[in-house]
VOPAGU-2260 file (C-alpha; in pm, 1 decimal, decimal comma):
REM VOPAGU-2260
SITE   aa  ch    i         X         Y         Z
SITE  ASP   A    0    7165,6    9742,3    9031,3
SITE  PRO   A    1    7424,1    9860,8    8772,1
SITE  LEU   A    2    7689,9    9898,9    9042,7
SITE  LEU   A    3    7667,7    9531,8    9137,2
SITE  GLN   A    4    7625,6    9377,4    8790,4
SITE  ASP   A    5    7997,3    9284,8    8767,2
SITE  LEU   A    6    7981,1    9071,2    9080,2
SITE  PRO   A    7    7945,4    8691,4    9064,7
SITE  PRO   A    8    7624,1    8517,0    9178,3
SITE  GLN   A    9    7787,4    8382,7    9499,4
SITE  VAL   A   10    7904,7    8729,0    9602,4
SITE  THR   A   11    8051,1    8782,2    9949,8
SITE  LEU   A   12    7977,1    9075,6   10177,1
SITE  GLU   A   13    8341,5    9181,7   10146,0
SITE  GLU   A   14    8309,7    9203,7    9766,2
SITE  VAL   A   15    7995,4    9416,9    9792,9
SITE  ASN   A   16    8162,3    9648,3   10045,4
SITE  SER   A   17    8470,9    9676,0    9822,4
SITE  MET   A   18    8260,8    9775,1    9522,3
SITE  ILE   A   19    8074,0   10036,5    9725,9
SITE  ALA   A   20    8400,9   10179,1    9863,8
SITE  LEU   A   21    8542,1   10186,6    9510,3
SITE  GLU   A   22    8237,2   10370,6    9382,1
SITE  HIS   A   23    8264,2   10629,7    9660,6
SITE  GLY   A   24    8637,6   10685,1    9606,4
SITE  GLN   A   25    8736,6   10525,7    9936,9
SITE  ALA   A   26    8917,3   10239,8    9764,2
SITE  MET   A   27    9129,0   10184,4    9454,2
SITE  VAL   A   28    9200,1    9901,7    9211,9
SITE  VAL   A   29    9557,3    9778,8    9180,6
SITE  TYR   A   30    9617,6    9544,3    8888,1
SITE  VAL   A   31    9859,8    9265,5    8982,1
SITE  ARG   A   32   10026,2    9090,0    8687,7
SITE  ARG   A   33   10140,5    8735,0    8751,0
SITE  ALA   A   34   10435,3    8567,8    8578,9
SITE  ASP   A   35   10191,9    8386,1    8344,9
SITE  ASP   A   36   10053,3    8726,6    8232,1
SITE  ILE   A   37    9722,9    8686,0    8414,3
SITE  VAL   A   38    9616,5    9020,4    8561,3
SITE  MET   A   39    9424,1    9023,9    8889,1
SITE  PRO   A   40    9217,9    9333,4    8980,8
SITE  ILE   A   41    9274,6    9382,0    9353,9
SITE  VAL   A   42    9064,1    9632,4    9550,1
SITE  VAL   A   43    9231,3    9799,4    9849,8
SITE  VAL   A   44    9155,3   10109,3   10056,1
SITE  GLN   A   45    9314,2   10437,0    9940,8
SITE  ASP   A   46    9574,9   10443,1   10219,9
SITE  ALA   A   47    9658,3   10069,9   10201,8
SITE  THR   A   48   10000,6    9935,5   10293,6
SITE  VAL   A   49   10202,8    9674,6   10106,2
SITE  LEU   A   50   10093,1    9416,0   10364,3
SITE  GLN   A   51    9725,7    9500,5   10306,1
SITE  LEU   A   52    9780,4    9457,6    9931,3
SITE  LYS   A   53    9939,8    9115,9    9992,1
SITE  GLU   A   54    9645,8    9012,7   10212,3
SITE  ALA   A   55    9399,0    9130,9    9946,7
SITE  ILE   A   56    9585,5    8928,1    9680,8
SITE  LYS   A   57    9562,0    8619,9    9902,4
SITE  ARG   A   58    9185,3    8671,4    9958,1
SITE  TYR   A   59    9130,6    8720,6    9584,3
SITE  VAL   A   60    9319,4    8401,9    9489,5
SITE  VAL   A   61    9162,7    8187,1    9763,2
SITE  LEU   A   62    8811,4    8306,2    9670,2
SITE  LYS   A   63    8876,6    8246,1    9300,7
SITE  GLN   A   64    9006,6    7894,6    9375,5
SITE  SER   A   65    8707,1    7806,5    9591,7
SITE  ARG   A   66    8463,6    7926,8    9324,0
SITE  ALA   A   67    8643,4    7712,9    9066,6
SITE  GLY   A   68    8629,0    7409,8    9297,7
SITE  ASP   A   69    9009,1    7400,7    9322,6
SITE  THR   A   70    9127,6    7249,4    9650,5
SITE  GLN   A   71    9499,9    7304,7    9593,5
SITE  HIS   A   72    9665,0    7470,6    9893,9
SITE  LEU   A   73    9905,9    7756,6    9833,1
SITE  SER   A   74   10182,1    7838,9   10078,6
SITE  TRP   A   75   10172,0    8217,2   10095,2
SITE  LYS   A   76   10478,8    8218,7   10317,0
SITE  TYR   A   77   10664,1    8043,5   10033,2
SITE  ILE   A   78   10522,2    8280,7    9769,2
SITE  TRP   A   79   10629,1    8595,5    9955,6
SITE  ARG   A   80   10976,7    8447,3   10016,4
SITE  ARG   A   81   11018,7    8369,5    9644,9
SITE  PHE   A   82   10856,3    8672,2    9479,5
SITE  TRP   A   83   10859,8    9050,2    9509,9
SITE  LEU   A   84   10581,7    9282,9    9415,8
SITE  TYR   A   85   10740,3    9530,8    9175,3
SITE  PHE   A   86   10625,8    9874,6    9061,9
SITE  ASP   A   87   10800,0   10143,1    8856,2
SITE  ASN   A   88   11150,7    9993,4    8888,5
SITE  GLN   A   89   11122,5    9940,9    9263,5
SITE  LYS   A   90   11055,4    9636,0    9479,0
SITE  LEU   A   91   10783,6    9673,6    9740,5
SITE  THR   A   92   11007,4    9554,3   10024,6
SITE  GLU   A   93   10853,8    9726,3   10327,6
SITE  ASP   A   94   10522,4    9570,7   10434,8
SITE  GLY   A   95   10431,9    9867,6   10654,7
SITE  LYS   A   96   10487,2   10129,5   10385,7
SITE  CYS   A   97   10183,1   10286,8   10216,9
SITE  LEU   A   98   10130,3   10208,1    9849,3
SITE  LYS   A   99   10108,2   10582,0    9778,7
SITE  GLU   A  100   10466,3   10622,7    9906,7
SITE  TYR   A  101   10573,2   10397,1    9620,2
SITE  GLY   A  102   10364,9   10608,5    9380,0
SITE  ILE   A  103   10089,8   10347,9    9342,8
SITE  ARG   A  104    9752,8   10503,4    9265,2
SITE  ASN   A  105    9417,5   10381,4    9131,9
SITE  LYS   A  106    9449,9   10153,3    8827,3
SITE  CYS   A  107    9829,6   10118,8    8854,8
SITE  GLU   A  108    9984,4    9783,5    8764,3
SITE  VAL   A  109   10211,5    9593,3    9002,0
SITE  THR   A  110   10406,5    9287,8    8885,7
SITE  PHE   A  111   10521,5    8968,4    9057,2
SITE  VAL   A  112   10896,6    8923,7    9000,5
SITE  LYS   A  113   11102,8    8629,9    9114,2
SITE  ARG   A  114   11354,3    8706,9    9387,3
SITE  LEU   A  115   11714,0    8628,5    9306,7
SITE  GLN   A  116   11864,1    8372,2    9540,1
SITE  SER   A  117   12145,5    8511,7    9754,0
SITE  LYS   A  118   12425,4    8268,6    9825,0
């Protein structure tokens, strides 16, 4: 099937459902650029919140690590305390706020930026 040709051999049901939702316009891709310039394509529903984007990033990274055989544990609590998601000169500070309220649409790029330490 041409729709599913981009999926890996050990595809999960969630990945298949995400691709179908994307194809039907029920989901969007948000590109998340890490500090090391690696860009992660994250699929979320059209009306996703910042928290749902964060959860999708976590699922993407954990799945990628498990496929690579990497057993390193990441502390997501630590990551979200140390980094902001940043889009169009604004930090995505409110987890309950919809991505669209920040102006994030399909194929927009969001960046990880290090939080400044307050003394």
